[in-house]
N, C-alpha and C positions, 0 to 999 in steps of 0.2 A: 504494500500500500504506500501511496505517497509518491510514486514515480511520476515524472512529468507527463502531462497529457499531450498527445500528439494530435493537434487539430488539423484536419485536412486543409489544403490550400484554398478550397472553395468557400470555407467558412469565414465569418467575420466576428469581431467581438459583439456580444449581444447588447442591444440598447434597452433591454427590459431589466430593471433593477433587481427584481427577485431572482431572475435567472443568472445574472452576473454574480450574485452572492453565492448561489448554489454551486456554480462552476468553480469557485475558488476553494471549495471544500476538498481537502485531500482525498477523502473517501469517495467522493463523486468522481474525481479525476481518475482514480484507480478503477472504479466501476466501469467507466466508459471504455477503458482499454480491455476490461475483463472479457467482453463479448468476442473480441478477436482472438484472445488466448484460448477460449473455450469453443472455438468454431467447430472442431471435429466432434466434440461431445454433443453440441446442439444439433448438428446434422444427423448424428446417430440416433438421438432421441426422436427426431422428426421421422425417420424411416420406421423405427420400431412402432411408434403410436399409429402411423398410417396403416400398418399391417394388421391392426386389430379392427375388424369390421364394426361400423357404427351407423347403419342406415337409420333414418328417422323412425322413432318408436322402438328401436332395438339398439340403443346406445349402451346397454348395461355392461358388456364386456370391456368396452373402451373406458367407461367410467371407472370400473374396478382397476384397470391398468393405470389410469391417471392417479387414483387414490394411492396406489402402491408407490408410484413414482414420486409423488409429493412427500409421502412418509419417509421414503428413502433419503430424501433431501432434508429431512428434519422438520417438515411442516406438519401441523395438525390437519388432518384431512378426513372428510366423511362424505357420504352421499345423502343429500337431504330428501325430503318426502316428494319433491318434484322430480327427482332423478338427477339433479345437478351435483357436480363435485364441488365442494366448498373447502378451501384450504386457507389457513392463516399461519403466520410464523410463530405465534404464541397466543395464549388466551388474552383476550382484549374485549372490554365492554364499551369502549368509547366509540367515537366517530371513526368511520373507515371510508376508504376509496376502493371501489371494485374494478378490477381488471378482469375482463371476461373474454371467452372465446367459445364458440359452439362446438360441441362434440360430434354432431351428426353430419352425415354426408348424403348427397342425392344418390350416388352410386356407391357401392361397397366392393372391396376386393373379395373374390371367392376363395382365394388361397393367398398366403403371404407373398408368394412369388409374383402376384399381380402388381405389387409395388416394387419397382425395379430402379436401379441406378445406372445411368449411362456413364461411359468413361469420363465425360467432362463434368460429372457431378450432378447432372440433371436428374431429378426424381420424376418418375412417370407412374401414373395409376390413379384410381379413384380417390378423390379427396386430398391429394398431396398439397394442393394449393389452397383449396377451400374445404376444410379449414385447418389442414395440417400445419400451415404456416402460423396461424394464430395459436394453436395448442402448443407448438414447439416454443413459441415466444413465452407462454405462461411458464413452461418448465425452465427456460433460460432465466427469467426473472426470479423464479423460486430458488434456483441454485445460487444466483448472485446474492440474493438477500441473506442467505445463510453463510456463504463462504467469504463474501466481501461486502458486508452491509453498507450501503451508501448513505443511509439516514438513521438517526437515532431519535427515539422519543416521538412525541406528536401523535398524529392520527395513525391508524393501523391500515396495512394493506391487506385486501381480501382478494384472493384469486378464485375465479369461478370458471369451471368448464361445464357449460350448460347444455341441456337437451333441447330438442324441438325447434330449431331455427329454420330448417329447410322444409320445403314442400308443405304438407298438411300438418306439420308440427305446430303451426300457428303460434310460434314464439312461446310455447308452453313453459319452458324452463325459465325464461326471463319473466313471464307473467307471475310464476310462483314466487320467484325471488323478490319481485317488487310489491306484490299484493298480499302474499300469505306467509312468507318466511319471517321468522323472528328477527332476522337481520335487516329487514326492510327499513325500519326507522333509523338505523345506524348509518346507512350508506348515504354519503354526502354527494358523490358523483360517480359516473360510470365511464370507463374507457373500454370500448368494445373493439376487439381485434377480429377482423374478418378478411381473410385473404392476405396477399403480400403487398399490394400496391401502396406506395407512400404518396402518390400524386393527388390524393383526395382527403378531405375532412368532411365526413357526413354529419351535418348538423341539422338537417331537415329530414324528418321521417316521411317516407313515401307510403301513403295509405293504400290499402288494397282490400278487396273482398273477393271471395272465391265461392263458386256455386257448383253443385252437381245437378245437371238437368237429366231427368229420366222420363221417357215416354213409354207407355205400356198399351198393348193391344191384344187381340185374341190369338194372333199368329195363324199359321195354316200351311197348306201345301202350295208350292209355288205355281202349280198348274191348276189343280182342281179348285183351289180357293183364291185364284187370281182375282184381284179387285178388293180383297180384304184390306182394311186400313193398315198401312205399313209404317211402323215407328221409325225405321231407318230413313225412309223417304221424307218423313215429316221433320226429323231432326236435321237432315241435310239442308232442307229448305230453311229451317230456322237459323242455322249458322250462316247460310248465304244471305238471308234477309238482314241479319244483324250486321254483318261486315259491310253490307252495301248501304245501310241506313244513313241518309244524309245527316241525321242528328248525331250519329256516332262519329262520322267523318268531319263534323263541323270544327272550325277553328276554336281554340280555347286553351285552358290550362293543359299542359302536357299530360297525355294519358296513354294507356296501352291495354290490349286485351289479347288473350291467348286461349283458344280452344285446344284441349288436349285429351288424350286417353279416350278416343272414340271406341265404343263397344256396342255390340248388339248382334243378335242372331246366333244360330247354332249350326247351320249348314247352308250350302248354296242353294239347295232346293226346298228351303223352308222360309216362309214369310216370318220375319222376326216377331217375337212376342214382346220384345222390349229393345230399347236403344238408349244409350246414355253417353254423356260427355261431361267433362269438367272444364270450367272456364276461370281464368285468373284475370281480374280487372284491377288496374292500378291508375291512380291519377294524383296530381299534385294539389287538388282541391276536393273536399268532400262533396261539393255540389256537382262536380263533374262525374264523380263516381255514381252519384244518385241518378244522373241522367243516363249513364250507361246501364245501370241496373234496370231502370224503367224500359229502356230500349230492348234489353234481353227478354224481359217479361212479355213485352208486346210482340217481339219476333216469334217467341215460342207459341204464344196464344194464336197468332195469325197462321202460323204454319200448321198447327194442329187443326184449326178450323178448315183450312184448304184441304188437307188430307181427308178429314172426315166427310166433307162435302163431296169429294170425288169418289169415295169408297162405295162399293156396292153392298158391303156388309161390314159389320164390326165398327168399333169406334176406338180412338186413341185417347187416353187420359194423360195429362202432363203433371209432372211434379218438379218444382225448383226448390232445392234445399241448400241453404247457406252452410258451407263447411269450413269457413275460416274468415277472419277479419283482422287486419292489422291496422291499428290506429295511427293517425298522423300526428305531427307536432313539430316544433322547431325551436332552436335556441335563439335567444335575442342576439343581435349583432354584437352587442357589447358584453356578452356573457364572459365571465372570467376564464372558464375552461377553454373557450375559443381563443381568447387572448393568449393563454398559456401555450397552446399548441402552435399558434402562429408565430410566437416568439421563438419557440424551439426550432421550428422549420426555418426561420430566418437565420438562426445561428448555425444550423447544420447545412444550410444551402439546399434545403429541400424545396422544390417548386410545387406547391400544392394549391388546390382550389376547393372552395366550398361546394358540396354537391348535395343532392337529394336522392336517397336510396332507401330500400327496405332492408333493415337489419334488426338485430336484437335491440339496438338503441331506440327503436320505435316505442317500446313500452315506457322506459323512463322519460323520453321526450314528451310522450302523450300525457304524462303526469306532471309536466313542467319541472322535471328534475334535470340537473346538468348532466349531459351525456353527449359523447361523440363516438363515431365509429371510424377507425383508421386501419390501414394495412400494417402488417407485422414486419415488412421488409423482405427483400429478395425480389425475384421475378417469377411470374407464373402466367398460365393461360389454360384455355380449354375447360374451364370450370363447368361442372355438371355434364361432362361428356367422358367417354372412355379414353380420350386422348389427353386428359388433364396432365399438366406438367408443372414443375417448380424447379427453379435454380437458385441456390443460396447466395449468389453474388449480390452484394448490397444489403444482406440481412443485418449486418452490424449497424448500419445507419438507422434502419428501422427500429432496432432494439434500443439504440441510444435515444432515439426520439421518444420511445415509450417511457424509458427511465426518467428522462428530464421532465416530461409532462407529468408523470406520477409524482416526482419530487415537488413540483409546484403545487399540485393538487393536495398532497398530503400536508404541506405547510399551511395551505389555505384552510383545510378542514380542521387543523389543530388550533387555528387562531381563535 
């Protein structure tokens, strides 16, 4: 500890008083170099955790792996009733700052060998970037905090590996942490790690609603029962009607929609007895989301009416069921947490911009709690696909960014 800090040539002295003071601390100087010294260990932990499958709703094995990893590093760790891994360096009853990363992945490795390493150090396989990068950062911070503690006293650091961020998880882990956990009233701010990119600071929560549309009819034989109301035909018409609707395509706050997972029928020579799809609707304003939901309802109703009118027998009945909703919210432009990360970025030479996205930060932001979502460092791509990849080049810069932001937040929470 206490060896001189080697600042990359692209950095400049910070003009943020609190950060200048922190950077003069010998322990912080040493901690900023620690990430480079431990590069091999961090990369190895990244590979190991990604080889433990954690699809949404089935994160248990990876949760247990993370608990053991935290305990090995000297942290108190447990799995809460929401399925989240909660780790703290020591018993503490006061204020805390939460550093979080989601456990679950959209796709999961079938065997450990699905996570592989190229000769140049690139990791390939499901979840290596989203969110292997974030979970590896949690472990790096955990080891640093015990082997070369950068801060003493003040507020406590809480590390959380949470469930239910992806797909239909509906942010269940973060909902539990913020609404039901005994820790909720102690957490003063949230730093959410999601993926590797350091080019963004998510301070506005992108709201979304998700629906399952199901159409049911009598079904029948494709020849002898021809003319019977067909749910697949009606559902196809509903999707086409929605995506062509002028109200859906009208200018306004940015929005998106995605129909996925089309299902229906049992054989090519049978009229389907049912058909279903799921749709994800997102928008930067709640009013725009409502407009799209109304358009969906109208499109389904009109398509069913057309099919029933055309049918010589049988009728189709529709059902639209909401299966998820992510609330919106945003930080004030002058929020201290935003000032902190911007100051750190200026010091480290990180060119970042404020953005709007759907992350675990949606929950605390919707509750007017200080929260941001940032990347954990390195480079990655192909998220949510079988060709996902991650390269650790630049990881140290992301980890330094996390550390300095946490230092500022912990000092603020202790004030």
